[in-house]
ChimeraX commands (.cxc) that place a marker at each C-alpha (Angstrom):
marker #1 position -33.22,20.88,39.12 radius 0.5
marker #1 position -31.78,20.78,35.48 radius 0.5
marker #1 position -28.35,22.14,35.55 radius 0.5
marker #1 position -28.57,23.37,32.16 radius 0.5
marker #1 position -31.23,25.82,32.96 radius 0.5
marker #1 position -30.53,29.17,34.87 radius 0.5
marker #1 position -32.42,29.32,38.59 radius 0.5
marker #1 position -35.80,31.04,37.73 radius 0.5
marker #1 position -38.37,32.61,40.21 radius 0.5
marker #1 position -41.91,32.53,39.14 radius 0.5
marker #1 position -43.49,35.96,38.85 radius 0.5
marker #1 position -45.88,35.27,41.73 radius 0.5
marker #1 position -42.93,34.34,43.89 radius 0.5
marker #1 position -40.85,37.50,43.32 radius 0.5
marker #1 position -40.37,39.91,46.18 radius 0.5
marker #1 position -41.03,43.27,44.96 radius 0.5
marker #1 position -40.09,46.86,46.47 radius 0.5
marker #1 position -42.06,49.90,45.87 radius 0.5
marker #1 position -40.31,52.77,43.99 radius 0.5
marker #1 position -40.32,54.70,47.08 radius 0.5
marker #1 position -38.35,52.10,49.03 radius 0.5
marker #1 position -35.88,51.23,46.00 radius 0.5
marker #1 position -35.82,54.60,44.00 radius 0.5
marker #1 position -37.29,54.75,40.36 radius 0.5
marker #1 position -35.72,52.25,37.90 radius 0.5
marker #1 position -35.50,53.77,34.25 radius 0.5
marker #1 position -34.85,50.59,31.83 radius 0.5
marker #1 position -33.21,51.68,28.46 radius 0.5
marker #1 position -32.64,49.83,25.30 radius 0.5
marker #1 position -31.60,50.51,21.95 radius 0.5
marker #1 position -32.38,48.52,18.83 radius 0.5
marker #1 position -31.93,48.45,15.30 radius 0.5
marker #1 position -34.52,45.89,13.40 radius 0.5
marker #1 position -34.78,43.47,16.32 radius 0.5
marker #1 position -38.46,42.41,15.80 radius 0.5
marker #1 position -37.32,38.80,16.65 radius 0.5
marker #1 position -35.84,40.13,20.19 radius 0.5
marker #1 position -37.53,43.21,21.44 radius 0.5
marker #1 position -40.93,41.73,22.43 radius 0.5
marker #1 position -39.09,39.28,24.92 radius 0.5
marker #1 position -36.58,42.10,25.73 radius 0.5
marker #1 position -39.37,44.77,27.11 radius 0.5
marker #1 position -41.61,42.42,28.77 radius 0.5
marker #1 position -38.89,41.24,30.79 radius 0.5
marker #1 position -38.56,45.01,31.84 radius 0.5
marker #1 position -41.94,45.67,32.21 radius 0.5
marker #1 position -41.72,45.62,35.95 radius 0.5
marker #1 position -39.57,49.01,35.92 radius 0.5
marker #1 position -41.14,52.30,36.38 radius 0.5
marker #1 position -39.89,53.74,33.21 radius 0.5
marker #1 position -39.05,52.32,29.69 radius 0.5
marker #1 position -36.98,54.09,27.02 radius 0.5
marker #1 position -36.40,52.45,23.63 radius 0.5
marker #1 position -33.90,54.19,21.18 radius 0.5
marker #1 position -34.46,52.52,17.74 radius 0.5
marker #1 position -32.36,53.46,14.93 radius 0.5
marker #1 position -34.80,53.83,12.52 radius 0.5
marker #1 position -35.66,50.12,11.94 radius 0.5
marker #1 position -37.19,48.92,8.85 radius 0.5
marker #1 position -38.83,46.16,10.54 radius 0.5
marker #1 position -41.65,46.18,13.47 radius 0.5
marker #1 position -39.11,46.83,16.27 radius 0.5
marker #1 position -40.58,50.50,16.99 radius 0.5
marker #1 position -44.35,48.97,16.58 radius 0.5
marker #1 position -43.68,46.29,19.13 radius 0.5
marker #1 position -41.71,48.65,21.38 radius 0.5
marker #1 position -44.69,51.10,21.77 radius 0.5
marker #1 position -46.97,48.05,23.20 radius 0.5
marker #1 position -44.55,48.74,26.15 radius 0.5
marker #1 position -44.12,52.20,26.33 radius 0.5
marker #1 position -44.55,55.47,24.43 radius 0.5
marker #1 position -40.93,56.65,25.26 radius 0.5
marker #1 position -39.76,55.19,21.63 radius 0.5
marker #1 position -37.26,57.84,20.28 radius 0.5
marker #1 position -36.25,56.94,16.43 radius 0.5
marker #1 position -33.04,58.70,15.52 radius 0.5
marker #1 position -30.02,57.88,12.83 radius 0.5
marker #1 position -27.44,55.25,13.89 radius 0.5
marker #1 position -24.46,57.28,15.39 radius 0.5
marker #1 position -22.48,53.95,16.64 radius 0.5
marker #1 position -23.00,51.99,19.58 radius 0.5
marker #1 position -21.59,54.10,22.39 radius 0.5
marker #1 position -23.19,57.30,21.40 radius 0.5
marker #1 position -26.74,55.59,20.82 radius 0.5
marker #1 position -26.42,53.90,24.45 radius 0.5
marker #1 position -25.19,57.27,25.92 radius 0.5
marker #1 position -27.87,58.94,24.28 radius 0.5
marker #1 position -30.38,56.40,25.68 radius 0.5
marker #1 position -29.46,56.79,29.13 radius 0.5
marker #1 position -29.61,60.82,28.71 radius 0.5
marker #1 position -33.51,60.35,27.98 radius 0.5
marker #1 position -33.93,58.07,31.34 radius 0.5
marker #1 position -35.57,59.77,34.33 radius 0.5
marker #1 position -35.29,57.20,36.82 radius 0.5
marker #1 position -32.98,57.27,40.14 radius 0.5
marker #1 position -31.36,54.08,38.70 radius 0.5
marker #1 position -30.97,53.34,35.00 radius 0.5
marker #1 position -31.16,49.67,34.00 radius 0.5
marker #1 position -29.38,49.50,30.26 radius 0.5
marker #1 position -29.83,46.28,28.45 radius 0.5
marker #1 position -29.63,45.18,24.57 radius 0.5
marker #1 position -32.40,44.11,22.84 radius 0.5
marker #1 position -31.11,40.34,22.97 radius 0.5
marker #1 position -30.84,40.32,26.75 radius 0.5
marker #1 position -33.56,39.57,29.32 radius 0.5
marker #1 position -33.97,40.27,33.00 radius 0.5
marker #1 position -35.22,37.07,34.52 radius 0.5
marker #1 position -37.63,37.21,37.70 radius 0.5
marker #1 position -34.71,36.18,40.05 radius 0.5
marker #1 position -32.50,39.09,38.56 radius 0.5
marker #1 position -35.62,41.32,39.15 radius 0.5
marker #1 position -35.79,40.34,42.80 radius 0.5
marker #1 position -32.24,40.70,43.38 radius 0.5
marker #1 position -32.15,44.01,41.76 radius 0.5
marker #1 position -35.02,45.56,43.95 radius 0.5
marker #1 position -33.67,43.92,47.08 radius 0.5
marker #1 position -30.26,45.28,46.53 radius 0.5
marker #1 position -31.78,48.70,45.78 radius 0.5
marker #1 position -33.54,48.93,49.17 radius 0.5
marker #1 position -29.91,49.53,50.99 radius 0.5
marker #1 position -27.70,50.29,47.82 radius 0.5
marker #1 position -25.15,52.42,50.01 radius 0.5
marker #1 position -22.51,54.39,48.14 radius 0.5
marker #1 position -22.21,52.40,45.12 radius 0.5
marker #1 position -22.62,53.85,41.92 radius 0.5
marker #1 position -23.55,50.94,39.83 radius 0.5
marker #1 position -24.10,47.12,39.97 radius 0.5
marker #1 position -22.61,44.30,37.85 radius 0.5
marker #1 position -24.62,41.41,36.94 radius 0.5
marker #1 position -23.41,37.84,35.45 radius 0.5
marker #1 position -24.40,37.24,32.10 radius 0.5
marker #1 position -25.11,33.94,30.93 radius 0.5
marker #1 position -25.12,33.18,27.19 radius 0.5
marker #1 position -27.81,30.88,25.34 radius 0.5
marker #1 position -25.93,29.50,22.38 radius 0.5
marker #1 position -26.87,26.33,19.75 radius 0.5
marker #1 position -29.51,24.89,22.17 radius 0.5
marker #1 position -27.48,25.27,25.48 radius 0.5
marker #1 position -26.14,27.51,28.14 radius 0.5
marker #1 position -22.55,28.28,27.86 radius 0.5
marker #1 position -20.84,28.35,31.33 radius 0.5
marker #1 position -17.25,28.17,30.22 radius 0.5
marker #1 position -14.83,29.58,27.21 radius 0.5
marker #1 position -14.72,32.88,28.50 radius 0.5
marker #1 position -18.24,33.33,28.15 radius 0.5
marker #1 position -19.27,33.19,31.58 radius 0.5
marker #1 position -19.34,34.34,34.14 radius 0.5
marker #1 position -19.26,37.41,31.65 radius 0.5
marker #1 position -19.82,39.86,34.58 radius 0.5
marker #1 position -21.44,43.12,33.10 radius 0.5
marker #1 position -22.29,46.56,34.54 radius 0.5
marker #1 position -25.65,47.24,33.63 radius 0.5
marker #1 position -27.38,49.11,36.40 radius 0.5
marker #1 position -26.21,52.80,37.51 radius 0.5
marker #1 position -27.37,55.85,39.22 radius 0.5
marker #1 position -28.48,58.29,37.03 radius 0.5
marker #1 position -25.52,60.69,36.22 radius 0.5
marker #1 position -22.86,58.55,37.38 radius 0.5
marker #1 position -22.48,56.10,34.45 radius 0.5
marker #1 position -21.48,56.73,30.89 radius 0.5
marker #1 position -20.75,53.84,28.14 radius 0.5
marker #1 position -17.37,54.19,27.06 radius 0.5
marker #1 position -15.02,52.00,24.78 radius 0.5
marker #1 position -14.40,52.09,20.83 radius 0.5
marker #1 position -17.37,50.60,18.76 radius 0.5
marker #1 position -18.54,47.81,18.54 radius 0.5
marker #1 position -16.94,46.89,22.08 radius 0.5
marker #1 position -18.75,48.92,24.33 radius 0.5
marker #1 position -18.51,49.11,28.13 radius 0.5
marker #1 position -20.46,50.74,30.86 radius 0.5
marker #1 position -18.18,52.68,33.36 radius 0.5
marker #1 position -19.53,53.99,36.88 radius 0.5
marker #1 position -17.88,56.93,38.49 radius 0.5
marker #1 position -17.75,55.27,41.93 radius 0.5
marker #1 position -18.03,52.14,43.70 radius 0.5
marker #1 position -19.29,49.03,41.83 radius 0.5
marker #1 position -20.98,46.11,43.71 radius 0.5
marker #1 position -22.09,42.65,42.09 radius 0.5
marker #1 position -25.45,41.31,42.27 radius 0.5
marker #1 position -25.49,37.44,42.55 radius 0.5
marker #1 position -27.81,36.63,39.71 radius 0.5
marker #1 position -27.94,35.96,36.16 radius 0.5
marker #1 position -28.56,38.29,32.88 radius 0.5
marker #1 position -29.72,35.97,30.08 radius 0.5
marker #1 position -28.33,36.88,26.83 radius 0.5
marker #1 position -29.64,35.22,23.42 radius 0.5
marker #1 position -26.72,36.17,21.41 radius 0.5
marker #1 position -26.84,34.37,18.11 radius 0.5
marker #1 position -30.04,33.00,16.45 radius 0.5
marker #1 position -27.76,30.49,14.71 radius 0.5
marker #1 position -24.07,29.90,13.28 radius 0.5
marker #1 position -24.87,31.95,10.07 radius 0.5
marker #1 position -25.75,34.81,12.38 radius 0.5
marker #1 position -22.72,34.49,14.14 radius 0.5
marker #1 position -20.51,34.64,10.84 radius 0.5
marker #1 position -22.57,37.71,9.71 radius 0.5
marker #1 position -21.81,39.24,13.13 radius 0.5
marker #1 position -18.20,38.50,13.06 radius 0.5
marker #1 position -18.04,40.24,9.36 radius 0.5
marker #1 position -19.79,43.16,10.60 radius 0.5
marker #1 position -17.66,43.72,13.76 radius 0.5
marker #1 position -14.20,42.73,12.26 radius 0.5
marker #1 position -15.44,45.51,9.66 radius 0.5
marker #1 position -16.10,48.11,12.60 radius 0.5
marker #1 position -12.68,47.46,14.45 radius 0.5
marker #1 position -10.43,47.35,11.59 radius 0.5
marker #1 position -11.86,50.71,9.95 radius 0.5
marker #1 position -11.33,52.03,13.44 radius 0.5
marker #1 position -7.69,50.72,13.60 radius 0.5
marker #1 position -6.99,52.07,10.12 radius 0.5
marker #1 position -7.79,55.34,11.30 radius 0.5
marker #1 position -5.28,54.87,13.96 radius 0.5
marker #1 position -2.77,53.94,11.67 radius 0.5
marker #1 position -2.49,50.52,12.32 radius 0.5
marker #1 position -1.05,48.22,9.83 radius 0.5
marker #1 position -1.48,44.63,8.99 radius 0.5
marker #1 position 0.68,41.78,10.30 radius 0.5
marker #1 position 1.44,38.48,8.76 radius 0.5
marker #1 position 2.92,37.37,12.19 radius 0.5
marker #1 position -0.06,38.26,14.24 radius 0.5
marker #1 position -2.56,36.71,11.38 radius 0.5
marker #1 position -0.38,33.67,12.26 radius 0.5
marker #1 position 0.09,33.58,16.02 radius 0.5
marker #1 position -3.30,35.06,17.39 radius 0.5
marker #1 position -5.66,32.92,16.26 radius 0.5
marker #1 position -4.53,29.53,17.41 radius 0.5
marker #1 position -3.51,31.33,20.74 radius 0.5
marker #1 position -6.95,32.41,20.90 radius 0.5
marker #1 position -8.32,29.07,20.30 radius 0.5
marker #1 position -5.93,27.39,22.94 radius 0.5
marker #1 position -7.14,30.03,25.60 radius 0.5
marker #1 position -10.79,29.74,24.73 radius 0.5
marker #1 position -10.80,25.99,24.47 radius 0.5
marker #1 position -8.36,24.67,27.21 radius 0.5
marker #1 position -7.38,27.41,29.38 radius 0.5
marker #1 position -10.87,28.84,29.88 radius 0.5
marker #1 position -12.37,25.02,29.84 radius 0.5
marker #1 position -14.48,25.53,26.55 radius 0.5
marker #1 position -14.00,21.72,26.08 radius 0.5
marker #1 position -16.52,21.58,28.95 radius 0.5
marker #1 position -19.22,22.84,27.00 radius 0.5
marker #1 position -19.15,20.12,24.27 radius 0.5
marker #1 position -19.69,20.87,20.63 radius 0.5
marker #1 position -20.99,24.71,21.10 radius 0.5
marker #1 position -17.78,24.98,23.11 radius 0.5
marker #1 position -15.89,23.82,20.54 radius 0.5
marker #1 position -17.28,26.06,17.91 radius 0.5
marker #1 position -17.06,29.04,19.98 radius 0.5
marker #1 position -13.47,28.45,20.29 radius 0.5
marker #1 position -13.33,28.10,16.50 radius 0.5
marker #1 position -15.16,31.24,15.73 radius 0.5
marker #1 position -13.72,33.40,18.35 radius 0.5
marker #1 position -10.36,32.58,16.69 radius 0.5
marker #1 position -11.79,33.09,13.27 radius 0.5
marker #1 position -12.90,36.52,14.78 radius 0.5
marker #1 position -9.18,37.26,15.40 radius 0.5
marker #1 position -8.09,36.12,12.25 radius 0.5
marker #1 position -10.63,38.03,10.25 radius 0.5
marker #1 position -9.70,41.41,12.09 radius 0.5
marker #1 position -5.84,40.70,10.93 radius 0.5
marker #1 position -6.80,39.96,7.26 radius 0.5
marker #1 position -8.86,42.96,6.90 radius 0.5
marker #1 position -6.34,45.15,8.49 radius 0.5
marker #1 position -3.66,43.49,6.14 radius 0.5
marker #1 position -5.50,43.54,2.74 radius 0.5
marker #1 position -6.14,47.07,1.20 radius 0.5
marker #1 position -2.85,48.31,2.96 radius 0.5
marker #1 position 0.19,46.30,1.66 radius 0.5
marker #1 position -0.47,43.37,-0.75 radius 0.5
marker #1 position 3.13,42.39,-0.53 radius 0.5
marker #1 position 3.26,41.88,3.20 radius 0.5
marker #1 position 1.79,38.25,2.97 radius 0.5
marker #1 position 4.57,37.36,0.30 radius 0.5
marker #1 position 7.26,39.17,2.71 radius 0.5
marker #1 position 5.69,37.57,5.63 radius 0.5
marker #1 position 5.85,33.88,4.40 radius 0.5
marker #1 position 9.60,34.59,3.05 radius 0.5
marker #1 position 10.52,35.66,6.50 radius 0.5
marker #1 position 8.82,32.62,7.89 radius 0.5
marker #1 position 10.49,30.36,5.88 radius 0.5
marker #1 position 14.10,31.91,7.04 radius 0.5
marker #1 position 13.13,31.67,10.38 radius 0.5
marker #1 position 12.29,28.15,9.92 radius 0.5
marker #1 position 15.47,27.29,7.91 radius 0.5
marker #1 position 17.53,28.90,10.80 radius 0.5
marker #1 position 16.17,26.89,13.48 radius 0.5
marker #1 position 16.36,23.55,11.83 radius 0.5
marker #1 position 20.11,24.09,11.00 radius 0.5
marker #1 position 19.86,25.13,7.43 radius 0.5
marker #1 position 22.29,27.04,5.25 radius 0.5
marker #1 position 23.37,30.21,6.92 radius 0.5
marker #1 position 22.73,33.57,5.21 radius 0.5
marker #1 position 26.17,33.68,3.69 radius 0.5
marker #1 position 25.32,30.22,1.99 radius 0.5
marker #1 position 28.06,28.57,3.80 radius 0.5
marker #1 position 27.53,25.45,5.69 radius 0.5
marker #1 position 27.09,25.88,9.36 radius 0.5
marker link #1:1,2 radius 0.2
marker link #1:2,3 radius 0.2
marker link #1:3,4 radius 0.2
marker link #1:4,5 radius 0.2
marker link #1:5,6 radius 0.2
marker link #1:6,7 radius 0.2
marker link #1:7,8 radius 0.2
marker link #1:8,9 radius 0.2
marker link #1:9,10 radius 0.2
marker link #1:10,11 radius 0.2
marker link #1:11,12 radius 0.2
marker link #1:12,13 radius 0.2
marker link #1:13,14 radius 0.2
marker link #1:14,15 radius 0.2
marker link #1:15,16 radius 0.2
marker link #1:16,17 radius 0.2
marker link #1:17,18 radius 0.2
marker link #1:18,19 radius 0.2
marker link #1:19,20 radius 0.2
marker link #1:20,21 radius 0.2
marker link #1:21,22 radius 0.2
marker link #1:22,23 radius 0.2
marker link #1:23,24 radius 0.2
marker link #1:24,25 radius 0.2
marker link #1:25,26 radius 0.2
marker link #1:26,27 radius 0.2
marker link #1:27,28 radius 0.2
marker link #1:28,29 radius 0.2
marker link #1:29,30 radius 0.2
marker link #1:30,31 radius 0.2
marker link #1:31,32 radius 0.2
marker link #1:32,33 radius 0.2
marker link #1:33,34 radius 0.2
marker link #1:34,35 radius 0.2
marker link #1:35,36 radius 0.2
marker link #1:36,37 radius 0.2
marker link #1:37,38 radius 0.2
marker link #1:38,39 radius 0.2
marker link #1:39,40 radius 0.2
marker link #1:40,41 radius 0.2
marker link #1:41,42 radius 0.2
marker link #1:42,43 radius 0.2
marker link #1:43,44 radius 0.2
marker link #1:44,45 radius 0.2
marker link #1:45,46 radius 0.2
marker link #1:46,47 radius 0.2
marker link #1:47,48 radius 0.2
marker link #1:48,49 radius 0.2
marker link #1:49,50 radius 0.2
marker link #1:50,51 radius 0.2
marker link #1:51,52 radius 0.2
marker link #1:52,53 radius 0.2
marker link #1:53,54 radius 0.2
marker link #1:54,55 radius 0.2
marker link #1:55,56 radius 0.2
marker link #1:56,57 radius 0.2
marker link #1:57,58 radius 0.2
marker link #1:58,59 radius 0.2
marker link #1:59,60 radius 0.2
marker link #1:60,61 radius 0.2
marker link #1:61,62 radius 0.2
marker link #1:62,63 radius 0.2
marker link #1:63,64 radius 0.2
marker link #1:64,65 radius 0.2
marker link #1:65,66 radius 0.2
marker link #1:66,67 radius 0.2
marker link #1:67,68 radius 0.2
marker link #1:68,69 radius 0.2
marker link #1:69,70 radius 0.2
marker link #1:70,71 radius 0.2
marker link #1:71,72 radius 0.2
marker link #1:72,73 radius 0.2
marker link #1:73,74 radius 0.2
marker link #1:74,75 radius 0.2
marker link #1:75,76 radius 0.2
marker link #1:76,77 radius 0.2
marker link #1:77,78 radius 0.2
marker link #1:78,79 radius 0.2
marker link #1:79,80 radius 0.2
marker link #1:80,81 radius 0.2
marker link #1:81,82 radius 0.2
marker link #1:82,83 radius 0.2
marker link #1:83,84 radius 0.2
marker link #1:84,85 radius 0.2
marker link #1:85,86 radius 0.2
marker link #1:86,87 radius 0.2
marker link #1:87,88 radius 0.2
marker link #1:88,89 radius 0.2
marker link #1:89,90 radius 0.2
marker link #1:90,91 radius 0.2
marker link #1:91,92 radius 0.2
marker link #1:92,93 radius 0.2
marker link #1:93,94 radius 0.2
marker link #1:94,95 radius 0.2
marker link #1:95,96 radius 0.2
marker link #1:96,97 radius 0.2
marker link #1:97,98 radius 0.2
marker link #1:98,99 radius 0.2
marker link #1:99,100 radius 0.2
marker link #1:100,101 radius 0.2
marker link #1:101,102 radius 0.2
marker link #1:102,103 radius 0.2
marker link #1:103,104 radius 0.2
marker link #1:104,105 radius 0.2
marker link #1:105,106 radius 0.2
marker link #1:106,107 radius 0.2
marker link #1:107,108 radius 0.2
marker link #1:108,109 radius 0.2
marker link #1:109,110 radius 0.2
marker link #1:110,111 radius 0.2
marker link #1:111,112 radius 0.2
marker link #1:112,113 radius 0.2
marker link #1:113,114 radius 0.2
marker link #1:114,115 radius 0.2
marker link #1:115,116 radius 0.2
marker link #1:116,117 radius 0.2
marker link #1:117,118 radius 0.2
marker link #1:118,119 radius 0.2
marker link #1:119,120 radius 0.2
marker link #1:120,121 radius 0.2
marker link #1:121,122 radius 0.2
marker link #1:122,123 radius 0.2
marker link #1:123,124 radius 0.2
marker link #1:124,125 radius 0.2
marker link #1:125,126 radius 0.2
marker link #1:126,127 radius 0.2
marker link #1:127,128 radius 0.2
marker link #1:128,129 radius 0.2
marker link #1:129,130 radius 0.2
marker link #1:130,131 radius 0.2
marker link #1:131,132 radius 0.2
marker link #1:132,133 radius 0.2
marker link #1:133,134 radius 0.2
marker link #1:134,135 radius 0.2
marker link #1:135,136 radius 0.2
marker link #1:136,137 radius 0.2
marker link #1:137,138 radius 0.2
marker link #1:138,139 radius 0.2
marker link #1:139,140 radius 0.2
marker link #1:140,141 radius 0.2
marker link #1:141,142 radius 0.2
marker link #1:142,143 radius 0.2
marker link #1:143,144 radius 0.2
marker link #1:144,145 radius 0.2
marker link #1:145,146 radius 0.2
marker link #1:146,147 radius 0.2
marker link #1:147,148 radius 0.2
marker link #1:148,149 radius 0.2
marker link #1:149,150 radius 0.2
marker link #1:150,151 radius 0.2
marker link #1:151,152 radius 0.2
marker link #1:152,153 radius 0.2
marker link #1:153,154 radius 0.2
marker link #1:154,155 radius 0.2
marker link #1:155,156 radius 0.2
marker link #1:156,157 radius 0.2
marker link #1:157,158 radius 0.2
marker link #1:158,159 radius 0.2
marker link #1:159,160 radius 0.2
marker link #1:160,161 radius 0.2
marker link #1:161,162 radius 0.2
marker link #1:162,163 radius 0.2
marker link #1:163,164 radius 0.2
marker link #1:164,165 radius 0.2
marker link #1:165,166 radius 0.2
marker link #1:166,167 radius 0.2
marker link #1:167,168 radius 0.2
marker link #1:168,169 radius 0.2
marker link #1:169,170 radius 0.2
marker link #1:170,171 radius 0.2
marker link #1:171,172 radius 0.2
marker link #1:172,173 radius 0.2
marker link #1:173,174 radius 0.2
marker link #1:174,175 radius 0.2
marker link #1:175,176 radius 0.2
marker link #1:176,177 radius 0.2
marker link #1:177,178 radius 0.2
marker link #1:178,179 radius 0.2
marker link #1:179,180 radius 0.2
marker link #1:180,181 radius 0.2
marker link #1:181,182 radius 0.2
marker link #1:182,183 radius 0.2
marker link #1:183,184 radius 0.2
marker link #1:184,185 radius 0.2
marker link #1:185,186 radius 0.2
marker link #1:186,187 radius 0.2
marker link #1:187,188 radius 0.2
marker link #1:188,189 radius 0.2
marker link #1:189,190 radius 0.2
marker link #1:190,191 radius 0.2
marker link #1:191,192 radius 0.2
marker link #1:192,193 radius 0.2
marker link #1:193,194 radius 0.2
marker link #1:194,195 radius 0.2
marker link #1:195,196 radius 0.2
marker link #1:196,197 radius 0.2
marker link #1:197,198 radius 0.2
marker link #1:198,199 radius 0.2
marker link #1:199,200 radius 0.2
marker link #1:200,201 radius 0.2
marker link #1:201,202 radius 0.2
marker link #1:202,203 radius 0.2
marker link #1:203,204 radius 0.2
marker link #1:204,205 radius 0.2
marker link #1:205,206 radius 0.2
marker link #1:206,207 radius 0.2
marker link #1:207,208 radius 0.2
marker link #1:208,209 radius 0.2
marker link #1:209,210 radius 0.2
marker link #1:210,211 radius 0.2
marker link #1:211,212 radius 0.2
marker link #1:212,213 radius 0.2
marker link #1:213,214 radius 0.2
marker link #1:214,215 radius 0.2
marker link #1:215,216 radius 0.2
marker link #1:216,217 radius 0.2
marker link #1:217,218 radius 0.2
marker link #1:218,219 radius 0.2
marker link #1:219,220 radius 0.2
marker link #1:220,221 radius 0.2
marker link #1:221,222 radius 0.2
marker link #1:222,223 radius 0.2
marker link #1:223,224 radius 0.2
marker link #1:224,225 radius 0.2
marker link #1:225,226 radius 0.2
marker link #1:226,227 radius 0.2
marker link #1:227,228 radius 0.2
marker link #1:228,229 radius 0.2
marker link #1:229,230 radius 0.2
marker link #1:230,231 radius 0.2
marker link #1:231,232 radius 0.2
marker link #1:232,233 radius 0.2
marker link #1:233,234 radius 0.2
marker link #1:234,235 radius 0.2
marker link #1:235,236 radius 0.2
marker link #1:236,237 radius 0.2
marker link #1:237,238 radius 0.2
marker link #1:238,239 radius 0.2
marker link #1:239,240 radius 0.2
marker link #1:240,241 radius 0.2
marker link #1:241,242 radius 0.2
marker link #1:242,243 radius 0.2
marker link #1:243,244 radius 0.2
marker link #1:244,245 radius 0.2
marker link #1:245,246 radius 0.2
marker link #1:246,247 radius 0.2
marker link #1:247,248 radius 0.2
marker link #1:248,249 radius 0.2
marker link #1:249,250 radius 0.2
marker link #1:250,251 radius 0.2
marker link #1:251,252 radius 0.2
marker link #1:252,253 radius 0.2
marker link #1:253,254 radius 0.2
marker link #1:254,255 radius 0.2
marker link #1:255,256 radius 0.2
marker link #1:256,257 radius 0.2
marker link #1:257,258 radius 0.2
marker link #1:258,259 radius 0.2
marker link #1:259,260 radius 0.2
marker link #1:260,261 radius 0.2
marker link #1:261,262 radius 0.2
marker link #1:262,263 radius 0.2
marker link #1:263,264 radius 0.2
marker link #1:264,265 radius 0.2
marker link #1:265,266 radius 0.2
marker link #1:266,267 radius 0.2
marker link #1:267,268 radius 0.2
marker link #1:268,269 radius 0.2
marker link #1:269,270 radius 0.2
marker link #1:270,271 radius 0.2
marker link #1:271,272 radius 0.2
marker link #1:272,273 radius 0.2
marker link #1:273,274 radius 0.2
marker link #1:274,275 radius 0.2
marker link #1:275,276 radius 0.2
marker link #1:276,277 radius 0.2
marker link #1:277,278 radius 0.2
marker link #1:278,279 radius 0.2
marker link #1:279,280 radius 0.2
marker link #1:280,281 radius 0.2
marker link #1:281,282 radius 0.2
marker link #1:282,283 radius 0.2
marker link #1:283,284 radius 0.2
marker link #1:284,285 radius 0.2
marker link #1:285,286 radius 0.2
marker link #1:286,287 radius 0.2
marker link #1:287,288 radius 0.2
marker link #1:288,289 radius 0.2
marker link #1:289,290 radius 0.2
marker link #1:290,291 radius 0.2
marker link #1:291,292 radius 0.2
marker link #1:292,293 radius 0.2
marker link #1:293,294 radius 0.2
marker link #1:294,295 radius 0.2
marker link #1:295,296 radius 0.2
marker link #1:296,297 radius 0.2
view
């Protein structure tokens, strides 16, 4: 078996369970101008008993494509990631809710694992899956991207999306169990798409920080990006993913850097100059330079 490919099971080989045995499963997906992703996503969910798509008034063919799979396509303005996903959950009628993003795929192997698990779910309020990312032509298994455990399946009425946009998180109000299968994530079409996403996400985060009264920090701008690179590339073994692993570590560090720059730039134009002066002063003291009084040490 190719070690670069996730384990898959053909549809004919999948052991299925009836809704009576496992409970009804509702799949919910939010989308906005996702015509390149939504078809494959919904096709992977066609085994579910219900599919609900909440479309944020896309200007492409997203809603049209979604209607091939379900008549439950709801179009509404974009209120934010957390609010839109919670609205989608509220529209589901199944016993279990499987919440995916448009760039995620439920493989036959994951479907089989879900259906077997739901026959005897016990007291679990939700289930987590490993998320395996496809990026720059390979499956990424290090650098903090795998295993990226994500709660995606919850009992209806027992799970809500929380967090601060754009970093949302599904939370269950009871025990959570792990399912031994991968959810596939086709995160970025290419490097240019990743840079656009970094720019957008850093805007959302820094706007939220400003509302909280946070201010930019030159020292954080200086220290956090290289620390993040070392974390991803060395400590989380991104080096084992080859060139894509290096690009992930560098772009993740750049995302950290972008947030600090955007937080700093509109608030205090003098912060950079003061930070640089402080840095040189610290360096001079550490190197045994002249004291603050101008006298020799």
